[in-house]
N, C-alpha and C positions, 0 to 999 in steps of 0.2 A: 702407422701413417705419420708423416712428418710434414712440416710447413715448408714453404719456399725458402724462408730464411735458413732453415736447417740444411736445405739442399745446397745453397750457395756457400754455406759456411763449412759443411762437412765433406763435400765431394771434391775430387781433383779434376774431373772432366765432366762437362755438361754438353750433351749433344742435342741440339734443337732440330727436330725433324717435322715434316709436314709438307703439304702441297704448296705451290707458289701462290703469292698474293694474299696470304693470311697474316702477314706481319711477323714472319719467322726471323728475318734479319734484325728487325727492331727488337724483338724479344731476346734474341741472342745478345745484342749489344747492351740492352737494359739489364740483362742478367749479370754480365761482366761488370757493369757500372754499380749494380747493387752490391756485388762482392767487394769492389773497391771502397764503397761507402761503409762496408762492414769491416774494413781494415785489411782486406786480403790483397794480394798481388794477382790481378786477373788480366787475361788477354782474350780477345775475341777474334776468331778467324772467320771472315766472311767470304762468300762466293758470289756476292751480289754484283752483277756487271753494271748496275745503274749508279754505283758509287754513292748511294744515298747515305750510307753509314759515315763516309768521310765528311759529308756535308753536315750531318747531324752532330758529329764530334767537333765541328768547327775547324777542320783542317782542309787543306787544298786537295790532298789525295792520299790514298794508302798504297803501299807496295807490298812486296813479298816478305819484308822483315818487319817485326813489331815496331810500331811508332808509339811512343809514350804520350799519353794525353794528360796534360796538366789540368788540375781542377781542385776544388776544395774537398777532397776526400782523404781520409787517413791512410788508405791503402794506395795501390798503384794500378793504373789502368793502361793497357796497351791494346792496339788494334792493328790488324793487317788484312790485306785483300790477297787471296790466293792467286798467284801467278803460276799456272800449270807448268809452263815451259821452264821457268826459272827453278821451280821446285824439282822438276825432273833432272835438270842439270846438276843441282846440288846433290841429289841422290846418287847420280853417276859418279861424281867426284868423290863422294864419301865412300863408295864401295869399290872403286877402282884400285887395282894393286899399285899403280903409279900414275904419274901425270901423262905418260905416253898412252896408256890404255884409255884413260879418260878422254884424251884428245881424239883418239881414233873413233870413239863412240860419238862424241859431241859434234865432230865434223862430218859424220856420216849423213848423207842426204836422206836416207830412209828414216833415220832417227829424227832428223829435223822435221820431217813431215808428220810422223806418228806422235811426236811428243805433245802435240796440241790437238790432233784430230782423231786419234784412235779412241773408239768407244770405251768408256770406263776409265780413261786416263785421268780425267778431272777428279773422279771419285777416289782413285788410288792416291793421287797427289794430295788430296785433302786429308786422307788418312796419314800420309807421310808427314805432312806439316804438323798434324796433331802429335805424332810421335816425337818429332823434333822438338817441339815446344815443351812437351811433357818431360822428356828426358834431359832437357837443358837445366832443370831445377830452378829456372828463373821465375817461375810462376806457380802460385798456389792453386790457381784454377785456370783451366783452358776451356773456353766456350767455343763450340763449333757450330756455325750456321751451315747445315749440310747443303750440297748442291741441289738445285731445283729439278726434281725428278719425281715421278709418281711411284718409283720403286724405292722404298725405304731401305731395302737391303743392298742396293747398288753400292752405297757408301760402306756398308758393313761387310759386304762380300768381297770387296776389292782386294784385301790382303790374301784371302783364301784363293781367289782366282789367280793371283800372281804365283802363289805357291804351286798351284796345279800346273800352270804354264811351265814353270821351271822343271817340273817332273815329267812333262809331256815327252814321249819318245821322239816326236818330230823335232822339238827344240833341242833335245840332247844329240840327235843326229847332226843338226846344223852346227852346234857349238863344238862338237868333237868328231870331225869327219874322218880322222885317221886312227881312232882308238879301238883296238881289239876287234870284237865282232862287228862293230859299226862299219868296217870296211865292206862287209858283205851287204849289210842293210843299205848302205849308201848307194849301191847301184840302183835300187828301186827309188831312192830319194832323188838321185840325179835324173831319172826318167821323169819323175813328177815335176821337178824344177824346169826341165826343158819344155814340157808341155805348158807350164805356167808362163814361161818366157815368151811363148808364141802369142799369148793373150795380152800380157801387161808390158812386155818388152824385156829384153835381156838385161838392160842396165838396171831396171828396177829390181829384178831378181838378184842380180849380183850385189847391189847395195844392201838388200835385205839379208842375204846370206852373210855378208861382211859384218853387218850390224850384230847379228846373233852370235857370230863367232867371236866378236870383240868382247862379248859378255863372259867368255869362259873364265871361270875362277871367281866370279862375283856372286854366284848363285847362293852360297851359304849366307852371305851378308844380307841379301834381299829376303831370303826365306826366314832367317832368324828374326829380322825386324818385323816381317809380316805376322809371324806367329805371336810375337810379343805384343803387337798391337791388338790382335784378336783377343788375347788374354786380358788386356787392359779394358777393352770395350765390354767384355763379359763380366768384369769384376765389379765389386761394390764401390770401387773408386769412381766409377762412371755412372752418371744418371742420364736417362733419356727423357726429354721434355717434348711432348706432342703438342704442336701449335695448330690451332684451328680458328675458324670463325663460326658464328651460330647459323650461318646459311645451311640449308639442307644439303646442298651438293658438297660443300667443304667438309661437313661432318661425315658424310659418306666416305670421302677420301680419308678422313681421320680414322674411320673404322678399318679401312683397307690397310693403312700404315700400322694400326694397332695389331691386326691379325698377322701381318708380316713379322713384326717384332716378337710377338708371343710365339709364333711358329719357330723362331730361332732361340727360344728360351730366354728372351730379354723382357724385363719389366719396364713399364713406363712409370717414372717416379712422379711426374706432374703433367697435368693437362692445362694449357693456357688457352683460353678462348677470348680472342680479341673482338672489339667492336660490338660488345653487348649493349643492347638498348636498355636504358634505365628503367627500373620497375616503378610503376606509379602506385599511389595509394588506393586507387579505385580499381575495380575489376572490369574485364572486357564487357560483361553483361550490363553492368551499371553504366559504363561509358556509352554503349549503344542505346540504352534506354534514354539517356540524356539527349543523345543526338537525334532520337526519334521524336522528342517532345516538340511542341510548338514554341520555337524560340526565334528571336531576331536572327536574321540571316548570318550576321557576323558571328554571333554566339553559336549558331548551329554549325557553322563551318569549323569553329574551334572545337566544338564537341565531337564532330565527325573525325577530325584529326586525332583527338584524344582517343577515340574508340579504335581507330586504326592502329595507333601506337601501342595501346595496351594489348590489343590482340596479337600484334607482331611480337611484342616483348614476351608474352606468355608462350607463344609458339617457340621462341628462341630458348627460353628456360626449359621447356619440356624436351626439346631435342637434345640439349646439353645433358639434362638429367638422364635421358635414355642412353647417351654415350657413356656416361660415368657408370651406368649399371653394368657395362662391359669391361670396365677397367678395375683391376684388383688393387685396392688400397692406395691409389694415386691421389696426390693433392690436386685440387681444382682451384684455379684462379680465374676469375672473370674480370677482364679488363674492359671498362665501358667505352662506348663510342665517344671519341674526343671531338671537340669542335673543329680541329684541323689536324693534318698529318704531322707526324714527328719530323722536324727538320732542323732541330738544334739540340744542344746539350740539356737545356731546360725541359724540352719535351721528353728526352730519354730519361731524365731524372724523375719526371712524373710517372713514366711507365715503370721505372725501377721501384718506386714507392708503392705503386699498385701491385706489383708482383709480390712484394714482401708483405704488404698489409691485406691485399685482396680488394675486390670491388666493394666500394662503400666503406672502406676503412677497416674491414674485418676479413681476415683470411677465410675463404670458403674451403672446407675440407670434406 
């Protein structure tokens, strides 16, 4: 078992996963900041459409390339917001044999439509951006705020799904219509395409076929990159951080994510539970006993509030303890409920300190 400081100091990739609304983006940003404070060169990739991260970092906006954030840290901190279309364009240019092939794809109407709307595109482009940043050697640590989805494996499965697509017989028929035995198979393919054209329109089908045929010769580059990324995600260089809140429903979602990761042979290195209620020195039973006594109405109201708080806090602690009973050897960090949302660098710095030291100044393991 290691602490969160060991995680940010010893790993090269940290993937923050969890359901939406639990502070995943903030945790990812604070993790990168903690690494910069530790002297490392760290970059965070966010998928957050609300642009809260840019505001918290004190800059106007983020785009698809890392923006360096200046601050009083010995390391280097960068941040970017994934632009799915721009990343897809970059991938096409990188893998194309020449500028002419790249232009045929980028100008294709079918490509322009699917580059932002096709299911799974955002997940794959998040993986692509991770690969690009990691292979650039500009960063000691890449922190990824995964896309908001209930399926933890959508992000992880994206490279494998691409590899399967490139090996699919239908794809191979479309990209090589005149090669060997495919001439025979293509008669069936043409029948299928004609039927499809009656439903969606001949122009759409023609654009789609032209798009796939433009990819001929690029498959090896895509496949090699996809498999290398899968190796990276499964390697000890990468750590998965499960982010949750103490609410019953979000902890159930965390269990769902945990089972998915474990089903793929991946271990969770740390669990971060945000918005924990502070633990009081009195017990729920004692608090309710005080609230039941004959007290002045103002004191009684305060005692009742204390009783409610201690009961809720105890319930939160028990639910988190139950979750950790299902996690093998992971670090647990409880981040307390703060007076206000994180909206600036000072707030992120506070979260970064809590991640490293843990709730109450002591790392909980």
